[in-house]
ZAKOLTOR-603043 format. One record per residue (C-alpha): x, y, z. Coordinates in Angstrom, 3 decimals. Example, Ala and Ser with C-alpha at 12.3 -4.5 7.8 and 13.67 -1.06 7.14 Angstrom:
% ZAKOLTOR-603043
<node east="12.300" north="-4.500" up="7.800"/>
<node east="13.670" north="-1.060" up="7.140"/>
//
This chain:
% ZAKOLTOR-603043
<node east="0.000" north="0.000" up="0.000"/>
<node east="2.893" north="2.360" up="0.609"/>
<node east="4.571" north="3.826" up="-2.454"/>
<node east="7.085" north="6.446" up="-3.524"/>
<node east="4.268" north="8.734" up="-4.613"/>
<node east="2.855" north="8.739" up="-1.093"/>
<node east="6.144" north="8.976" up="0.811"/>
<node east="5.275" north="12.472" up="2.097"/>
<node east="2.301" north="10.916" up="3.931"/>
<node east="3.455" north="7.391" up="4.796"/>
<node east="6.750" north="7.409" up="6.725"/>
<node east="7.816" north="3.837" up="5.975"/>
<node east="9.400" north="2.033" up="3.048"/>
<node east="7.671" north="-1.329" up="3.439"/>
<node east="4.344" north="-2.276" up="4.928"/>
<node east="5.476" north="-5.679" up="6.171"/>
<node east="8.817" north="-7.324" up="6.950"/>
<node east="8.715" north="-11.139" up="6.774"/>
<node east="10.853" north="-13.028" up="9.300"/>
<node east="11.113" north="-16.789" up="8.707"/>
<node east="13.439" north="-19.818" up="8.607"/>
<node east="14.236" north="-20.091" up="4.905"/>
<node east="15.098" north="-23.772" up="4.643"/>
<node east="11.725" north="-24.778" up="6.106"/>
<node east="9.176" north="-22.380" up="4.647"/>
<node east="10.710" north="-20.218" up="1.881"/>
<node east="9.402" north="-22.266" up="-1.050"/>
<node east="6.115" north="-23.277" up="0.556"/>
<node east="4.082" north="-21.378" up="3.140"/>
<node east="6.128" north="-18.154" up="3.143"/>
<node east="6.078" north="-17.977" up="-0.654"/>
<node east="2.281" north="-18.303" up="-0.752"/>
<node east="1.904" north="-15.733" up="2.036"/>
<node east="4.275" north="-13.298" up="0.331"/>
<node east="2.414" north="-13.552" up="-2.974"/>
<node east="-0.968" north="-13.080" up="-1.263"/>
<node east="0.189" north="-10.003" up="0.664"/>
<node east="1.610" north="-8.266" up="-2.400"/>
<node east="-1.381" north="-9.258" up="-4.542"/>
<node east="-3.552" north="-7.377" up="-2.044"/>
<node east="-1.415" north="-4.244" up="-2.257"/>
<node east="0.599" north="-4.855" up="0.924"/>
<node east="4.192" north="-3.941" up="0.123"/>
<node east="6.143" north="-6.810" up="1.700"/>
<node east="9.870" north="-7.326" up="2.180"/>
<node east="11.196" north="-10.881" up="1.980"/>
<node east="14.907" north="-11.567" up="2.272"/>
<node east="15.818" north="-13.710" up="-0.732"/>
<node east="19.533" north="-13.835" up="-0.025"/>
<node east="20.230" north="-17.428" up="0.952"/>
<node east="23.980" north="-16.903" up="1.411"/>
<node east="25.137" north="-15.071" up="4.540"/>
<node east="28.655" north="-13.895" up="5.220"/>
<node east="30.148" north="-13.326" up="8.632"/>
<node east="28.612" north="-14.107" up="11.988"/>
<node east="26.483" north="-11.011" up="12.419"/>
<node east="23.227" north="-10.326" up="10.623"/>
<node east="23.534" north="-7.792" up="7.823"/>
<node east="23.041" north="-4.211" up="9.019"/>
<node east="20.863" north="-3.511" up="5.984"/>
<node east="18.416" north="-6.198" up="7.064"/>
<node east="18.042" north="-4.693" up="10.528"/>
<node east="17.554" north="-1.289" up="8.967"/>
<node east="14.797" north="-2.708" up="6.773"/>
<node east="12.879" north="-3.768" up="9.879"/>
<node east="13.084" north="-0.171" up="11.094"/>
<node east="11.833" north="1.029" up="7.711"/>
<node east="8.741" north="-1.180" up="7.881"/>
<node east="5.323" north="-0.506" up="9.394"/>
<node east="5.160" north="-4.000" up="10.862"/>
<node east="6.515" north="-7.547" up="10.818"/>
<node east="5.084" north="-11.008" up="10.315"/>
<node east="7.089" north="-13.663" up="12.145"/>
<node east="6.612" north="-17.220" up="10.906"/>
<node east="7.576" north="-19.432" up="13.821"/>
<node east="8.304" north="-22.834" up="12.295"/>
<node east="9.773" north="-25.825" up="14.121"/>
<node east="13.364" north="-24.839" up="13.385"/>
<node east="13.041" north="-21.051" up="13.718"/>
<node east="14.957" north="-20.902" up="17.002"/>
<node east="17.857" north="-22.895" up="15.519"/>
<node east="18.727" north="-19.905" up="13.306"/>
<node east="20.794" north="-17.158" up="14.916"/>
<node east="19.803" north="-14.937" up="11.961"/>
<node east="16.121" north="-15.372" up="12.811"/>
<node east="16.729" north="-14.691" up="16.492"/>
<node east="18.691" north="-11.519" up="15.710"/>
<node east="15.808" north="-10.355" up="13.505"/>
<node east="13.396" north="-11.134" up="16.321"/>
<node east="15.349" north="-9.039" up="18.830"/>
<node east="15.310" north="-6.073" up="16.429"/>
<node east="11.581" north="-6.502" up="15.765"/>
<node east="10.845" north="-6.450" up="19.509"/>
<node east="13.063" north="-3.390" up="19.926"/>
<node east="11.184" north="-1.551" up="17.162"/>
<node east="7.855" north="-2.564" up="18.714"/>
<node east="8.825" north="-1.234" up="22.130"/>
<node east="10.399" north="1.974" up="20.864"/>
<node east="8.051" north="3.112" up="18.102"/>
<node east="4.950" north="0.972" up="17.987"/>
<node east="6.115" north="-1.338" up="15.179"/>
<node east="3.249" north="-3.773" up="14.519"/>
<node east="4.039" north="-7.437" up="15.197"/>
<node east="2.038" north="-10.398" up="13.853"/>
<node east="3.247" north="-13.860" up="14.945"/>
<node east="2.269" north="-16.986" up="13.022"/>
<node east="2.709" north="-20.260" up="14.886"/>
<node east="3.306" north="-22.650" up="12.007"/>
<node east="2.820" north="-26.131" up="13.457"/>
<node east="4.503" north="-25.165" up="16.723"/>
<node east="3.165" north="-24.793" up="20.264"/>
<node east="3.033" north="-21.251" up="21.625"/>
<node east="4.016" north="-22.464" up="25.099"/>
<node east="7.177" north="-24.087" up="23.693"/>
<node east="8.306" north="-20.670" up="22.453"/>
<node east="7.313" north="-18.807" up="25.589"/>
<node east="8.999" north="-21.235" up="27.987"/>
<node east="11.692" north="-22.516" up="25.573"/>
<node east="10.642" north="-26.140" up="25.692"/>
<node east="10.868" north="-29.018" up="23.220"/>
<node east="12.674" north="-28.154" up="19.990"/>
<node east="13.257" north="-24.586" up="21.216"/>
<node east="15.077" north="-25.931" up="24.278"/>
<node east="17.104" north="-28.102" up="21.919"/>
<node east="17.977" north="-25.072" up="19.803"/>
<node east="19.176" north="-23.044" up="22.774"/>
<node east="21.305" north="-25.959" up="23.910"/>
<node east="23.073" north="-25.738" up="20.549"/>
<node east="23.426" north="-21.950" up="20.814"/>
<node east="24.876" north="-22.196" up="24.316"/>
<node east="27.744" north="-24.271" up="22.936"/>
<node east="28.461" north="-21.664" up="20.266"/>
<node east="27.845" north="-18.531" up="22.345"/>
<node east="29.551" north="-19.378" up="25.630"/>
<node east="31.134" north="-15.928" up="25.794"/>
<node east="27.987" north="-13.979" up="24.904"/>
<node east="25.375" north="-14.790" up="27.522"/>
<node east="23.748" north="-11.360" up="27.159"/>
<node east="22.950" north="-12.080" up="23.526"/>
<node east="21.446" north="-15.432" up="24.492"/>
<node east="19.257" north="-13.737" up="27.080"/>
<node east="18.055" north="-11.166" up="24.526"/>
<node east="17.019" north="-14.047" up="22.258"/>
<node east="15.158" north="-15.750" up="25.097"/>
<node east="13.409" north="-12.546" up="26.192"/>
<node east="12.337" north="-11.721" up="22.629"/>
<node east="10.856" north="-15.202" up="22.120"/>
<node east="8.908" north="-15.013" up="25.368"/>
<node east="7.621" north="-11.525" up="24.614"/>
<node east="6.397" north="-12.293" up="21.096"/>
<node east="4.797" north="-15.552" up="22.237"/>
<node east="2.476" north="-13.400" up="24.368"/>
<node east="1.217" north="-11.476" up="21.330"/>
<node east="-2.045" north="-12.658" up="19.828"/>
<node east="-1.384" north="-14.247" up="16.442"/>
<node east="-2.385" north="-17.159" up="14.208"/>
<node east="-1.998" north="-20.829" up="15.068"/>
<node east="-2.011" north="-23.252" up="12.128"/>
<node east="-3.592" north="-26.549" up="13.116"/>
<node east="-5.439" north="-28.938" up="10.810"/>
<node east="-6.753" north="-26.288" up="8.422"/>
<node east="-6.249" north="-25.353" up="4.799"/>
<node east="-3.270" north="-23.011" up="4.369"/>
<node east="-5.107" north="-21.001" up="1.704"/>
<node east="-7.899" north="-20.108" up="4.163"/>
<node east="-5.326" north="-19.483" up="6.883"/>
<node east="-3.408" north="-17.045" up="4.652"/>
<node east="-6.599" north="-15.327" up="3.529"/>
<node east="-7.477" north="-14.527" up="7.145"/>
<node east="-3.994" north="-13.115" up="7.814"/>
<node east="-4.056" north="-10.877" up="4.742"/>
<node east="-7.558" north="-9.626" up="5.552"/>
<node east="-6.653" north="-8.594" up="9.101"/>
<node east="-3.424" north="-6.837" up="8.129"/>
<node east="-5.100" north="-5.089" up="5.205"/>
<node east="-7.824" north="-3.774" up="7.524"/>
<node east="-5.299" north="-2.548" up="10.090"/>
<node east="-3.224" north="-0.823" up="7.421"/>
<node east="-6.307" north="0.890" up="5.961"/>
<node east="-7.136" north="2.272" up="9.405"/>
<node east="-3.578" north="3.519" up="9.782"/>
<node east="-3.619" north="5.230" up="6.362"/>
<node east="-6.902" north="6.944" up="7.186"/>
<node east="-5.485" north="8.277" up="10.441"/>
<node east="-2.357" north="9.577" up="8.711"/>
<node east="-4.329" north="11.278" up="5.955"/>
<node east="-6.530" north="12.927" up="8.551"/>
<node east="-3.508" north="14.250" up="10.461"/>
<node east="-1.872" north="15.383" up="7.253"/>
<node east="-4.938" north="17.374" up="6.217"/>
<node east="-5.309" north="18.950" up="9.661"/>
<node east="-1.744" north="20.203" up="9.875"/>
<node east="-1.067" north="20.818" up="6.182"/>
<node east="2.298" north="19.059" up="6.381"/>
<node east="4.672" north="19.657" up="3.494"/>
<node east="7.446" north="17.318" up="2.383"/>
<node east="10.138" north="19.097" up="4.397"/>
<node east="7.993" north="19.952" up="7.416"/>
<node east="8.014" north="18.477" up="10.889"/>
<node east="5.125" north="18.618" up="13.361"/>
<node east="5.189" north="17.261" up="16.901"/>
<node east="1.874" north="16.229" up="18.429"/>
<node east="1.137" north="15.100" up="21.978"/>
<node east="-1.497" north="12.379" up="22.209"/>
<node east="-3.037" north="11.319" up="25.529"/>
<node east="-3.977" north="7.667" up="25.740"/>
<node east="-5.655" north="5.539" up="28.373"/>
<node east="-4.698" north="5.963" up="32.031"/>
<node east="-3.100" north="9.329" up="31.287"/>
<node east="-0.387" north="7.847" up="29.066"/>
<node east="1.079" north="10.499" up="26.792"/>
<node east="2.701" north="9.722" up="23.449"/>
<node east="4.613" north="12.062" up="21.179"/>
<node east="4.201" north="11.740" up="17.425"/>
<node east="6.721" north="13.400" up="15.160"/>
<node east="5.177" north="13.677" up="11.695"/>
<node east="8.034" north="13.405" up="9.227"/>
<node east="9.308" north="10.949" up="6.655"/>
<node east="11.151" north="8.845" up="9.210"/>
<node east="9.537" north="9.290" up="12.640"/>
<node east="6.083" north="8.140" up="13.615"/>
<node east="4.451" north="5.889" up="16.166"/>
<node east="1.411" north="4.424" up="14.369"/>
<node east="0.204" north="2.030" up="17.049"/>
<node east="-0.501" north="4.808" up="19.496"/>
<node east="-2.913" north="6.817" up="17.345"/>
//
């Protein structure tokens, strides 16, 4: 839905960032989801680079998460075995906490409780990581905290249902949420007559007296709090 022609209104480059374990879902579920999202006008980023270099996730990929309105995380059975996926997850949680980045978890044939409490295959994965990351316990803890936090977010659980119907429901919900967000932005834009090089700071009071600051510009906005 976002585009270069609307960049003065919509302060993000992509609508959705897809986080997934490539070897398990790239050519199956994630491919079908990606096609469905884009077919419905939801500008979606999918990392198609199968070859990684170095031990740290590419800076550009982390930046892309920050340039996106929200993320879909496809938790498959082997997701936690990938340090790349876990690094993405930590950045997604950081963006959610700092600027209201939308997060949509999909539990693809996995148990939510296994992610939250790091049991089963997730426990197995962290046992492997502990061997490799003996000198970086803080990083391990960030991975664990991010998994537990996202497991508490309401998402979609795939169990004994057609994937096509499952994907249709996901696309419908995200499309509706994005449409609401666009309407709110257009309304603000019309009220304040914001030009391409302008900045406006607005204080918004939420429930229980919570106050949020929205900086209307190309790069800074907190959509969830509107």
